[in-house]
ZAZA-50910 format. One record per residue: residue number from 0; residue in three letters; x, y, z of N, C-alpha, C in turn. Coordinates in steps of 0.001 Angstrom, whole numbers. Each point is the difference from the previous one (the first is absolute). Layout:
BEGIN
- num,residu,n_x,n_y,n_z,ca_x,ca_y,ca_z,c_x,c_y,c_z
- NUM,ALA,X,Y,Z,X,Y,Z,X,Y,Z
...
//
This chain:
BEGIN
- num,residu,n_x,n_y,n_z,ca_x,ca_y,ca_z,c_x,c_y,c_z
- 0,MET,89318,210415,147137,-87,706,-1283,227,1479,245
- 1,SER,820,633,-864,332,1402,195,-1195,884,-282
- 2,ARG,92,1270,449,-1092,954,-212,-219,244,-1481
- 3,SER,1114,110,-795,-117,224,-1439,-707,-1157,-671
- 4,LYS,309,-1184,413,-609,-1191,-580,-1476,-74,364
- 5,MET,-372,319,1212,-1379,-36,443,-869,991,-768
- 6,SER,547,1136,-372,-801,1030,-655,-466,-418,-1388
- 7,LEU,627,-1036,-595,-372,-428,-1345,-963,-1171,-12
- 8,VAL,-187,-651,1133,-783,-1230,36,-1430,212,-461
- 9,GLU,-605,1109,386,-1400,233,-298,-248,271,-1478
- 10,HIS,1052,327,-775,-190,448,-1373,494,-994,-1042
- 11,LEU,712,-1046,361,541,-951,-963,-346,-1420,410
- 12,PRO,-300,-863,-963,-140,-1424,309,1307,-511,593
- 13,GLN,-95,-1038,799,1167,-459,749,1165,-365,-910
- 14,GLU,-261,-785,-1076,1098,-437,-862,677,1172,-695
- 15,ARG,-872,927,-527,561,1164,-690,734,895,989
- 16,PHE,-555,95,1224,658,840,1015,1406,-502,318
- 17,GLU,121,-1315,224,1287,-557,343,1026,267,-1099
- 18,LYS,-418,-166,-1260,916,214,-1118,402,1459,-101
- 19,THR,-1014,884,132,284,1444,-95,932,454,1126
- 20,PHE,-261,-512,1209,818,406,1142,1444,-425,-174
- 21,GLU,208,-1266,-399,1361,-523,-112,777,667,-1119
- 22,GLN,-683,328,-1114,705,540,-1164,177,1513,54
- 23,ASP,-929,692,685,5,1452,-104,228,681,1347
- 24,PHE,-923,-243,940,36,760,1231,1120,-423,943
- 25,ALA,255,-1298,95,1040,-445,926,1362,600,-311
- 26,PRO,435,-10,-1274,1304,629,-294,26,1479,338
- 27,ARG,-1128,705,-215,-28,1425,328,144,227,1501
- 28,ILE,-733,-797,786,72,135,1455,1418,-286,494
- 29,GLU,611,-1064,-536,1345,-354,417,988,1112,-332
- 30,ARG,-143,579,-1238,904,1093,-383,-170,1201,922
- 31,ARG,-1263,301,343,-266,1139,861,567,-226,1409
- 32,GLN,-203,-1218,548,519,-303,1323,1523,11,27
- 33,ARG,612,-574,-1080,1463,-12,-59,547,1412,-86
- 34,SER,-662,835,-813,444,1374,-147,-84,741,1336
- 35,ARG,-1098,-257,733,-154,653,1293,1070,-456,981
- 36,ARG,278,-1311,12,1046,-505,894,1351,604,-332
- 37,GLU,313,91,-1277,1282,564,-420,103,1462,385
- 38,MET,-1105,739,-162,24,1412,339,208,201,1499
- 39,LEU,-724,-796,824,169,114,1438,1423,-330,430
- 40,ALA,563,-1033,-629,1376,-372,331,969,1115,-350
- 41,MET,-220,620,-1173,874,1104,-410,-112,1170,963
- 42,LEU,-1238,338,397,-187,1111,918,635,-287,1351
- 43,SER,-180,-1246,476,583,-386,1281,1513,96,-39
- 44,ALA,588,-535,-1064,1456,37,-130,498,1432,-116
- 45,ALA,-731,813,-770,419,1389,-169,-76,746,1328
- 46,GLY,-1086,-249,777,-136,664,1289,1109,-390,951
- 47,ALA,291,-1291,66,1069,-469,883,1338,575,-426
- 48,HIS,225,68,-1305,1259,534,-508,148,1474,357
- 49,MET,-1120,754,-100,60,1422,331,316,207,1469
- 50,VAL,-644,-808,881,284,122,1430,1445,-340,296
- 51,LEU,506,-1068,-637,1375,-414,228,968,1069,-478
- 52,ARG,-303,612,-1161,866,1068,-505,23,1170,963
- 53,ARG,-1175,328,575,-46,1103,956,825,-321,1238
- 54,ALA,-104,-1241,458,764,-399,1187,1494,74,-265
- 55,ARG,413,-481,-1183,1427,41,-334,484,1433,-146
- 56,ALA,-828,836,-616,385,1393,-161,165,668,1360
- 57,LEU,-929,-297,920,108,562,1332,1274,-450,682
- 58,ALA,330,-1272,-148,1195,-528,649,1247,739,-458
- 59,GLN,-29,525,-1224,1168,681,-546,13,1490,326
- 60,THR,-1182,580,311,-61,1449,122,-524,501,1333
- 61,VAL,-423,-902,905,-658,446,1213,894,900,835
- 62,ASP,1284,-239,20,954,825,728,1270,133,-822
- 63,LYS,648,1129,158,1306,157,-643,1061,-782,761
- 64,GLY,-205,-164,1312,947,-733,817,-563,-1328,447
- 65,PRO,622,-633,1016,-479,-1297,490,-1441,103,486
- 66,ARG,-803,-1031,-274,-1414,92,328,-474,-1078,966
- 67,PHE,650,-1159,49,-489,-1089,841,365,228,1466
- 68,ILE,-903,-429,888,322,-160,1412,-158,-1475,304
- 69,ASP,1087,-620,413,73,-1446,183,-273,-332,1470
- 70,THR,-1163,-602,274,-371,-304,1379,336,-1427,420
- 71,HIS,617,-768,-883,369,-1390,315,1450,-189,-437
- 72,HIS,913,366,885,1415,101,-356,822,-475,1197
- 73,HIS,608,-1169,-114,674,-600,1155,1446,467,122
- 74,ILE,398,222,1245,1390,365,291,581,-1035,963
- 75,TYR,1340,-54,45,679,-1015,799,1142,639,783
- 76,PRO,-267,483,1216,1060,607,816,1150,-986,200
- 77,PRO,1221,406,-304,1133,-938,15,228,-678,1357
- 78,LYS,-75,774,1092,251,-584,1314,-1083,-1020,353
- 79,PHE,-1243,350,-264,-1115,-918,259,155,-1281,-817
- 80,MET,400,148,-1262,186,-1178,-853,1112,-889,538
- 81,ALA,1110,615,399,1139,-780,471,-339,-774,1275
- 82,GLU,-811,599,858,-322,-630,1281,-1126,-1025,-113
- 83,ASN,-750,21,-1091,-1169,-878,-128,8,-766,-1310
- 84,VAL,1180,-281,-515,88,-627,-1309,-703,-1357,-38
- 85,GLU,-55,-696,1134,-628,-1328,-3,-1511,80,-187
- 86,HIS,-593,1185,198,-1454,143,-140,-416,434,-1406
- 87,LYS,933,432,-822,-342,488,-1335,-240,-1172,-940
- 88,ILE,-1002,107,-867,-408,-1158,-795,176,178,-1501
- 89,ASP,428,1166,-455,93,202,-1444,1308,698,-349
- 90,GLY,718,-566,-946,1299,536,-381,-52,1330,-708
- 91,ALA,-1203,435,-424,-110,1279,-696,422,1163,885
- 92,ALA,-58,-179,1317,363,1069,919,1501,208,78
- 93,ILE,758,-1019,-325,1456,78,139,558,1034,-966
- 94,GLY,775,911,528,624,1006,-846,-819,1261,-189
- 95,TRP,-1194,82,622,-776,1237,-128,754,1159,640
- 96,THR,-33,1146,-651,550,1236,536,-935,1140,-378
- 97,PRO,86,1143,689,-792,1157,-420,260,384,-1449
- 98,ARG,1251,-144,-466,317,349,-1380,-726,-898,-981
- 99,TYR,-166,-1273,339,-754,-919,-863,-1426,526,-198
- 100,SER,-642,402,1094,-1354,545,-104,-22,1313,-769
- 101,LEU,925,902,329,-4,1318,-631,228,-92,-1510
- 102,ASP,875,-894,-419,238,-149,-1441,-1273,-426,-715
- 103,GLN,-713,-978,574,-1253,-437,-629,-1065,1094,57
- 104,MET,-49,727,1098,-960,1097,126,265,1081,-1049
- 105,ASP,1266,368,-155,358,1042,-967,-295,-429,-1426
- 106,GLN,228,-1260,-302,-202,-493,-1359,-1471,-163,-368
- 107,ASN,-884,-58,1019,-1396,-335,-280,-1001,1002,555
- 108,GLY,468,1204,300,-925,1064,352,-632,-104,1367
- 109,VAL,694,-589,968,-521,-79,1365,544,1166,809
- 110,ALA,-886,837,476,428,1155,782,392,-401,1408
- 111,THR,-847,-821,649,214,-378,1396,-386,-1453,210
- 112,ALA,760,-703,822,-322,-1371,381,-149,-61,1514
- 113,ILE,-1093,-613,462,-215,-181,1434,523,-1384,367
- 114,GLY,1084,-49,754,648,-1266,322,-761,-804,1037
- 115,SER,209,-1318,-27,-624,-885,987,856,-1250,169
- 116,ILE,-173,-638,1144,667,-1271,294,-970,-1119,-342
- 117,THR,426,-925,-821,-902,-1037,-475,95,-1277,842
- 118,ASN,-711,-1019,-424,21,-1319,616,1450,-479,197
- 119,PRO,373,-506,1172,-822,-398,1135,-107,1033,1117
- 120,GLY,268,1265,-285,-167,1047,993,1153,115,965
- 121,VAL,-318,504,1221,1052,299,976,-169,-756,1312
- 122,TRP,-1144,-699,179,-265,-704,1263,116,-1490,-220
- 123,PHE,920,-638,755,242,-1429,-152,-114,-707,1361
- 124,ASP,-1176,94,606,-311,-694,1264,780,523,1196
- 125,ASP,590,1170,-132,789,553,1101,-275,1502,56
- 126,ASN,-625,468,1079,-415,1398,62,1174,967,0
- 127,GLU,1034,-291,771,1141,917,46,688,75,-1357
- 128,GLU,162,-1142,-633,591,-13,-1334,-884,755,-987
- 129,GLY,-1306,-188,107,-925,690,-887,74,1509,155
- 130,ARG,92,479,1224,115,1445,235,1296,545,-599
- 131,LYS,1074,-740,197,1294,412,-543,-38,48,-1526
- 132,ASN,-577,-1030,-613,-74,-49,-1462,-853,1139,-561
- 133,ALA,-1145,234,632,-879,1068,-471,704,1354,82
- 134,ARG,670,272,1114,686,1285,157,1112,154,-1034
- 135,GLU,763,-1062,-228,1076,48,-998,-558,323,-1386
- 136,CYS,-1055,-671,-394,-573,202,-1338,-607,1397,-137
- 137,ASN,-699,451,1025,-687,1288,-92,973,1174,4
- 138,GLU,1050,-117,776,1000,1075,-28,747,12,-1328
- 139,TYR,235,-1172,-558,639,-42,-1318,-904,665,-1043
- 140,GLY,-1307,-313,18,-918,609,-951,-80,1502,157
- 141,ALA,9,486,1251,-33,1440,240,1262,679,-529
- 142,LYS,1151,-656,181,1265,554,-514,-4,17,-1529
- 143,LEU,-569,-1023,-602,-96,-52,-1457,-824,1174,-517
- 144,ALA,-1124,285,656,-840,1132,-402,708,1335,223
- 145,GLN,839,62,1037,754,1224,271,1115,195,-1021
- 146,ASP,678,-1092,-357,1116,100,-944,-473,303,-1420
- 147,TYR,-1194,-451,-338,-550,204,-1346,-1381,639,117
- 148,PRO,-32,1299,294,-1284,672,256,-981,-178,-1162
- 149,ARG,-1237,-345,353,-1107,-159,-933,151,-1186,-934
- 150,ARG,1110,-738,100,146,-1201,-819,-478,-1247,741
- 151,PHE,157,-4,1329,-399,-1162,790,-911,413,1149
- 152,GLY,-908,-930,342,-765,67,1228,152,-1344,688
- 153,MET,-790,-234,1065,152,-1249,732,-1276,-367,738
- 154,PHE,-400,-1282,-142,-1023,-591,856,722,-676,1169
- 155,ALA,-273,438,1204,709,-516,1170,-371,-1447,275
- 156,ALA,1007,-818,256,-223,-1392,395,-370,-65,1473
- 157,LEU,-902,-926,332,-395,-224,1397,200,-1462,379
- 158,PRO,357,-260,1270,9,-1378,515,-1400,-343,503
- 159,LEU,-972,-139,-880,-1416,53,358,-433,-928,1132
- 160,PRO,464,-1252,89,-446,-830,1127,391,564,1362
- 161,ASP,990,873,26,437,678,1217,-745,1332,82
- 162,THR,-1100,14,750,-855,1189,34,730,1212,556
- 163,GLU,666,-151,1138,708,1130,592,1124,484,-909
- 164,GLY,736,-933,-596,1045,388,-939,-560,725,-1210
- 165,SER,-1169,-404,-468,-633,671,-1140,-419,1416,364
- 166,PHE,-557,186,1215,-362,1346,442,1223,920,8
- 167,ARG,1095,-504,535,1223,814,69,481,382,-1400
- 168,GLU,-57,-975,-925,525,271,-1343,-926,911,-786
- 169,ILE,-1303,-96,199,-940,921,-646,300,1429,432
- 170,GLU,169,189,1299,294,1342,512,1316,525,-573
- 171,TYR,1024,-820,1,1309,431,-502,-46,259,-1506
- 172,ALA,-664,-870,-728,-44,135,-1458,-710,1267,-434
- 173,PHE,-1123,322,649,-775,1174,-411,502,1292,637
- 174,ASP,308,-37,1290,304,1243,710,1453,421,-113
- 175,THR,914,-963,-149,1426,333,-92,522,-120,-1430
- 176,LEU,-224,-1154,-618,534,-219,-1341,-856,637,-1098
- 177,LYS,-1264,288,291,-925,619,-966,-162,-868,-1252
- 178,LEU,-184,-1301,206,-171,-913,-1126,-1418,98,-571
- 179,ASP,-203,-621,-1159,-1229,215,-769,-1154,-901,407
- 180,GLY,269,-1078,672,-1052,-933,368,603,-1228,645
- 181,ILE,-797,-1052,52,409,-1248,652,-43,-1128,-1026
- 182,GLY,990,-887,54,17,-1169,-865,-211,-1269,814
- 183,LEU,-1007,-796,-371,-303,-1241,712,-29,-1174,-965
- 184,LEU,47,-1201,560,-212,-1222,-765,-1450,-453,193
- 185,THR,-454,-896,-872,-1390,-428,61,-306,-866,1212
- 186,SER,1007,-683,539,-225,-849,1173,1310,-159,764
- 187,TYR,-147,-382,1268,1147,-133,889,-182,-1217,893
- 188,ASP,1112,-440,582,-33,-961,1100,-868,-1213,-334
- 189,LYS,419,-709,-1058,-669,-1248,-396,-1439,194,-462
- 190,GLY,-236,1091,-723,-1284,139,-670,-1016,936,616
- 191,LYS,385,845,941,-948,976,541,-188,1125,-1009
- 192,LEU,-1203,106,-536,-306,1020,-993,-183,1357,672
- 193,LEU,-48,1058,-805,44,1345,583,-1241,375,791
- 194,GLY,-1103,-715,-201,-1186,266,805,7,-688,1353
- 195,HIS,1064,-709,318,85,-734,1274,-110,963,1178
- 196,ALA,-688,-439,1043,-222,857,1169,1296,490,623
- 197,GLN,1079,-772,-112,1284,402,580,502,1307,-600
- 198,PHE,-356,252,-1264,526,1177,-681,-932,1216,93
- 199,ALA,-1167,-173,605,-984,1080,42,529,1283,643
- 200,PRO,725,-50,1123,502,1246,595,927,780,-933
- 201,VAL,801,-713,-778,904,674,-929,-801,700,-1101
- 202,PHE,-1009,-671,-535,-802,630,-1051,-813,1177,547
- 203,ASP,-421,-66,1244,-689,1142,597,924,1217,56
- 204,GLU,1280,-231,334,959,1106,24,263,528,-1409
- 205,LEU,109,-897,-974,205,439,-1381,-1211,780,-507
- 206,ASN,-1176,-388,425,-1204,738,-376,16,1397,622
- 207,ARG,432,93,1248,91,1304,669,934,936,-753
- 208,ARG,1056,-582,-561,980,806,-723,-346,163,-1481
- 209,LYS,-1120,-607,-448,-408,69,-1413,1142,-474,-909
- 210,ALA,579,-1122,353,1199,-490,-676,-311,-654,-1338
- 211,VAL,961,88,-920,14,-817,-1215,713,-1301,360
- 212,VAL,-621,-1135,-321,568,-1309,343,138,-828,-1275
- 213,PHE,1240,-282,-371,304,-834,-1161,100,-1449,455
- 214,VAL,-736,-896,-659,-51,-1404,407,573,-878,-1101
- 215,HIS,1032,-760,359,647,-898,-964,-243,-1448,417
- 216,PRO,-200,-898,-955,-245,-1411,367,1232,-698,543
- 217,THR,-256,-1086,696,1054,-856,524,-513,-1438,-15
- 218,ILE,800,-900,529,-384,-1410,82,199,-447,1440
- 219,THR,-1085,-356,663,145,-417,1395,-709,-1298,315
- 220,CYS,-927,-444,-843,-782,-1173,412,7,-1148,-1003
- 221,CYS,178,282,-1280,-276,-1040,-1015,1088,-50,-1069
- 222,ALA,1254,-31,430,1095,217,-938,249,-1161,-957
- 223,ASN,-318,-1224,386,463,-1140,-785,-1121,-936,-462
- 224,LEU,-1184,524,-220,-1110,-853,-417,206,-555,-1403
- 225,ASN,611,788,-863,238,-432,-1375,1491,86,-279
- 226,GLN,662,-1143,-16,1446,-43,-162,448,398,-1407
- 227,ARG,-926,3,-946,364,281,-1395,-48,1496,-335
- 228,VAL,-546,796,908,-162,1435,-245,613,763,1162
- 229,THR,754,1046,-300,584,801,1065,-1085,566,895
- 230,PRO,195,-21,1321,-1016,527,921,-375,1455,-291
- 231,LEU,966,786,-502,-291,1400,-279,-1100,148,-1049
- 232,SER,-59,-931,-942,-940,112,-1110,-1441,-83,468
- 233,ILE,-292,-863,960,-1367,-217,458,-256,663,1347
- 234,GLU,939,-132,936,-253,470,1355,29,1520,125
- 235,PHE,822,694,-774,13,1461,90,-1376,586,-315
- 236,PRO,-558,-254,-1185,-1328,579,-280,-1091,-545,909
- 237,THR,135,-1248,443,-1018,-583,864,23,611,1389
- 238,ASP,1197,219,558,81,583,1337,-512,1438,3
- 239,THR,178,707,-1114,-561,1344,-103,-1517,-52,83
- 240,ALA,-624,-916,-746,-1454,-142,65,-460,-391,1394
- 241,ARG,737,-901,644,-360,-430,1350,-39,1188,965
- 242,THR,1046,821,-35,88,1068,1000,-993,1108,-286
- 243,ILE,-314,270,-1284,-1033,994,-312,-1343,-472,545
- 244,ALA,-345,-1258,-254,-1260,-544,514,-24,65,1528
- 245,ASP,1138,-265,630,68,18,1455,-179,1413,542
- 246,LEU,593,978,-658,-173,1390,428,-1451,436,-130
- 247,VAL,-663,-471,-1053,-1409,348,-197,-869,-651,1064
- 248,TYR,85,-1328,136,-935,-730,846,348,48,1479
- 249,SER,1211,416,333,321,234,1411,-553,1335,478
- 250,GLY,-452,829,-937,-488,1328,342,1088,1043,58
- 251,THR,1239,-386,-338,1117,952,90,-187,1178,-946
- 252,LEU,-429,-249,-1227,-177,1100,-949,-1087,966,461
- 253,MET,-1089,-510,548,-1064,866,505,480,771,1228
- 254,ARG,793,-642,849,463,630,1230,1104,1019,-255
- 255,CYS,757,-194,-1081,1162,855,-296,-157,645,-1383
- 256,PRO,-999,850,-183,-266,557,-1331,1064,971,-495
- 257,ASP,858,491,905,999,992,-404,1349,-606,-371
- 258,VAL,139,-1326,111,1199,-656,-518,-152,-136,-1506
- 259,ARG,981,483,-760,-3,-151,-1462,862,-1204,-360
- 260,PHE,-642,-1109,-351,711,-1236,-315,379,-51,-1475
- 261,ILE,1241,-442,-278,445,-317,-1362,338,-1483,-33
- 262,PHE,-614,-745,-914,283,-1428,-131,763,-266,-1292
- 263,SER,961,-903,100,912,-294,-1104,-656,-842,-1085
- 264,HIS,597,66,-1198,-316,-917,-1097,-1489,-32,-342
- 265,GLY,-618,1169,-43,-1406,61,-359,-929,-688,977
- 266,GLY,438,-197,1233,-840,-659,992,47,-1511,-62
- 267,GLY,985,-539,-724,100,-1458,-92,-1237,-599,-647
- 268,THR,-581,-1009,618,-1156,-695,-580,-1330,553,503
- 269,VAL,7,1089,739,-1234,444,644,-1071,415,-1001
- 270,VAL,404,596,-1145,-1000,475,-957,-806,-1159,-578
- 271,MET,673,-1096,-341,-740,-1132,-567,-854,-709,1047
- 272,LEU,230,302,1271,-740,-665,1077,-1112,869,584
- 273,ILE,-274,1148,-604,-976,927,578,-1343,-679,255
- 274,SER,-516,-728,-980,-1313,-620,180,34,-1052,1105
- 275,ARG,1112,-733,112,107,-1018,1047,148,622,1386
- 276,LEU,646,1167,56,250,635,1285,-1125,925,435
- 277,SER,-964,221,-865,-1058,958,318,-865,-447,1165
- 278,GLY,-126,-1310,198,-799,-488,1122,791,-130,1279
- 279,GLY,1221,-482,-114,871,-108,1153,-395,-1072,993
- 280,GLY,-1003,-814,-327,-428,-1032,933,-790,524,1182
- 281,LEU,-390,1281,-39,-740,597,1103,-1498,-6,-283
- 282,LYS,-796,39,1062,-1426,199,-167,-245,1423,-508
- 283,PRO,-1093,211,-743,-246,1330,-587,79,1138,1005
- 284,GLU,-565,-189,1197,14,1082,981,1421,269,509
- 285,GLU,817,-1054,115,1389,183,421,800,692,-1094
- 286,ARG,-238,-417,-1243,718,596,-1122,-324,1487,-143
- 287,THR,-1244,370,262,-407,1404,-98,743,867,1006
- 288,LYS,276,-560,1176,733,755,1013,1450,226,-412
- 289,VAL,607,-1031,-612,1424,71,-336,233,764,-1293
- 290,ILE,-782,-311,-1022,156,661,-1301,-1382,426,-510
- 291,PRO,-546,1072,531,-1351,422,-373,-164,294,-1483
- 292,ASN,1088,369,-663,-83,333,-1426,514,-1111,-907
- 293,GLY,370,-1139,581,459,-1132,-795,1513,-77,-107
- 294,PHE,474,-1187,-332,1442,-249,-89,648,832,-1097
- 295,GLY,-654,74,-1168,559,774,-1109,193,1458,346
- 296,ALA,-916,568,772,133,1398,405,1207,198,907
- 297,GLU,292,-980,848,1183,99,859,1278,-26,-838
- 298,LEU,16,-833,-1040,1186,-64,-864,285,1340,-657
- 299,LYS,-1046,711,-376,171,1278,-711,604,1083,887
- 300,LYS,75,-249,1308,645,956,905,1515,-176,21
- 301,LEU,477,-1149,-471,1414,-345,78,743,476,-1247
- 302,TYR,1325,29,112,856,290,-1154,712,-1282,-419
- 303,PHE,289,-109,-1298,657,-1184,-551,1079,449,-975
- 304,ASP,1195,-598,99,1035,354,-975,6,-1002,-1155
- 305,VAL,655,398,-1100,-16,-812,-1224,1257,-839,-153
- 306,ALA,839,-77,1047,1221,-806,-95,-349,-1423,-404
- 307,SER,677,-512,-972,-132,-1334,-592,-1283,-177,-814
- 308,VAL,-1168,475,476,-1240,-220,-756,-102,906,-1221
- 309,ALA,807,1062,-70,-60,898,-1160,287,-729,-1305
- 310,VAL,775,-1063,63,367,-737,-1212,-1035,-1061,-358
- 311,ASN,-1067,-108,772,-1041,-1005,-208,-1304,705,-362
- 312,PRO,-327,124,-1299,-1199,752,-404,-1282,-523,635
- 313,ALA,-130,-1315,145,-1217,-564,594,-138,429,1452
- 314,ALA,1112,-42,752,-36,408,1404,-316,1484,127
- 315,MET,577,824,-874,-271,1432,58,-1443,295,-378
- 316,ALA,-557,-732,-971,-1402,208,-367,-915,-268,1190
- 317,ALA,306,-1053,750,-795,-313,1188,155,1086,1062
- 318,LEU,1226,480,187,237,1043,996,-740,1281,-371
- 319,PHE,68,395,-1278,-687,1211,-440,-1516,-139,117
- 320,GLU,-509,-1213,-157,-1438,-230,110,-468,137,1454
- 321,ALA,840,-421,952,-418,-40,1405,388,1247,787
- 322,ILE,1092,656,-399,582,1083,799,93,1269,-842
- 323,PRO,-434,1139,512,126,1249,-762,1461,376,-218
- 324,ALA,268,662,-1117,1375,397,-322,591,908,1067
- 325,SER,-840,690,747,481,893,1058,665,-750,1146
- 326,GLN,-158,-1337,37,558,-803,1085,1153,-892,-469
- 327,ILE,522,244,-1176,1056,-838,-562,1290,815,-91
- 328,LEU,1118,-621,392,1286,686,76,1050,-724,-833
- 329,PHE,992,751,-441,1138,-613,-688,940,-616,1028
- 330,GLY,473,-1207,-295,1006,-651,836,860,-894,-867
- 331,SER,1299,1,225,909,-747,-875,398,-1364,562
- 332,ASP,49,-119,1341,491,-1217,660,1485,-234,-264
- 333,ILE,753,1076,-131,1445,-110,-134,569,-620,1282
- 334,PRO,975,-887,-16,808,-449,-1135,-515,-1280,-658
- 335,PHE,-1211,-433,358,-513,-1257,-547,-563,192,-1404
- 336,TRP,-415,1219,-324,-363,383,-1360,803,1240,-364
- 337,LYS,244,178,-1277,633,1227,-459,-1064,1084,-157
- 338,ILE,367,1221,363,-943,1110,-133,-463,123,-1449
- 339,GLU,913,-194,-938,-353,134,-1415,-1152,-922,-385
- 340,THR,3,-1215,511,-1040,-969,-355,-1371,469,462
- 341,ILE,-103,438,1246,-1292,411,539,-422,1351,-572
- 342,ALA,954,922,-170,-338,1309,-560,-490,-131,-1442
- 343,SER,656,-836,-791,-429,-203,-1390,-1395,-599,-68
- 344,ALA,-272,-971,881,-1327,-606,24,-1054,1019,433
- 345,THR,341,838,976,-947,1018,465,-340,979,-1115
- 346,ASN,989,354,-798,-226,930,-1103,-965,-557,-1043
- 347,GLN,-211,-1318,-10,-892,-619,-978,-1437,-119,494
- 348,PHE,-268,388,1253,-1381,-80,480,-894,867,-879
- 349,ALA,-1074,-575,-513,-935,731,-861,-958,801,873
- 350,LEU,493,1094,569,-766,822,921,-53,1437,-487
- 351,PRO,-1009,752,419,16,1435,-267,1249,632,609
- 352,PRO,506,1068,-604,1256,597,481,-7,355,1485
- 353,GLY,-1114,524,500,-48,383,1404,151,-1186,933
- 354,GLU,-579,-1143,-363,103,-1186,842,1405,-583,-29
- 355,LEU,632,34,-1158,1371,-499,-84,936,859,841
- 356,ARG,-177,1307,-101,830,908,805,-234,-237,1489
- 357,ALA,-1255,-284,373,-307,-256,1411,758,-1215,505
- 358,ILE,9,-1068,-794,697,-1218,406,1497,241,77
- 359,GLU,531,728,-942,1441,228,-39,494,867,1160
- 360,ARG,-822,999,431,528,893,1032,-1048,690,868
- 361,GLU,-1147,422,-578,-907,868,745,-617,-695,1214
- 362,ASN,-328,-1275,-130,-553,-719,1154,1008,-63,1138
- 363,ALA,1261,-210,-353,1047,-39,1026,194,1373,641
- 364,LEU,-153,1055,-773,177,1339,562,-1082,320,1024
- 365,ARG,-1187,-585,-146,-1026,181,1028,428,-650,1316
- 366,LEU,687,-1128,-98,460,-702,1194,1252,628,591
- 367,PHE,853,552,-867,1293,560,437,126,1437,-514
- 368,PRO,-759,931,547,3,1370,-522,1355,683,72
- 369,ARG,907,-500,842,1341,627,64,746,-96,-1312
- 370,LEU,-415,-930,-882,694,-209,-1260,-466,948,-1103
- 371,ARG,-1011,800,271,-459,934,-1023,1082,1052,-286
- 372,PRO,172,346,-1277,1010,1007,-342,-282,1322,707
//
C-alpha cells in the first residue's frame, strides 16, 4: 500500500476509503507522477540536446584549419607489398597511395596521420626476411614524412620475435629515422601475446626510451572457429583484450611504466571484460603484487583509439564509462574505413567541448609534441 493510501486509513472506514481513493486520490497521484515523469524526460532530452549542440558547434569552430590527428592510419609501401603479396589478407590495401590518404585527410580536416603497418605485420617465421621487411617499411614511412612535412608520421615496424633484429630496428628508427613510435601486433609466432617472456627485453628497451607503442590486432591462434563469421569480426577485438590482460598480469605494465601504449578499436572487448579480468585467477596476495591498484586502474594508464567503435554508440558509452577522455585518441583505420565516417561519428559524441577537442587532437599532441604548431 502506498504512503498516500496509508495516511487515510486511520480516518475513513475501509469501504468508504477504498471508494474515495479510487475515485479521487488515485487519479490525482497518477496525474502527478505522470507529470513528473514527463518533466524529467523533457529536461533529460533538453540537456542531452544542449550538450550535443555544443559538441557539434565545437567541431565546426575549434580550429580554422585541420584539427584531427589520426593515430590509426595504415600505409602500404609498394616494394614491401610486391614482395609479400601472398601474406596480405584484405583487398582494401590494393591501390593505396599517399595521394589517397592525403585527399581524405584534406577533405575531412586531418592535419597529420601517423602511419603504421597492419596485420599480418613484417615477420613471417624468418628473421632475415623480417629485418628486411621492417627496414623497407620504416624507411618508406620516414620518406613519406619527409616528402609531406607535418602531414605524416610513422610507427616503426619491428620483427618482434627476433630480439636482436628488434633492437637494431629500434635504434635505427629512433636515432636515425626519427620516427614517432613503434607499431606492434597483439600476438606473434602462433599466439605469443605481448606479455610473453621472450619479448621482455624489447619492452625494457622501449621503456628506457619512453616510447609510444601502437598495438594493432591480428589473428594467430583461433582463425577458423566460426566458419559463418569472418575471423576479423571476432578475433581482432578478442586478441586485443587477450594481449592487454597479458601485459597486465605478466607484470609488463608495472615494469615498463614509461611505455605509452595505444590500443586499437577502443581496446576491443577488454572494457566489457573488466569485472571478469579483475581477479586474473591469482591469489589476493599475488594479485596485489602485480596490480596493487586493480585491473581497472591499469587500463586507465593506456590509450585507446576510436577507429571502428566511433560508429557504435553502445561501445563508445562503455569506453567513456571505463576510460577518461584524456586517454582516448582519434583514429580512422584507413583504408579499411573512410576518414569521413569516423570523423563524422566523432563529431556526434555528446561531450563537453574541451573533451572533444582532446580526443580530436590534444591528447595526441601530448604524445607527439613535434606536431604542435
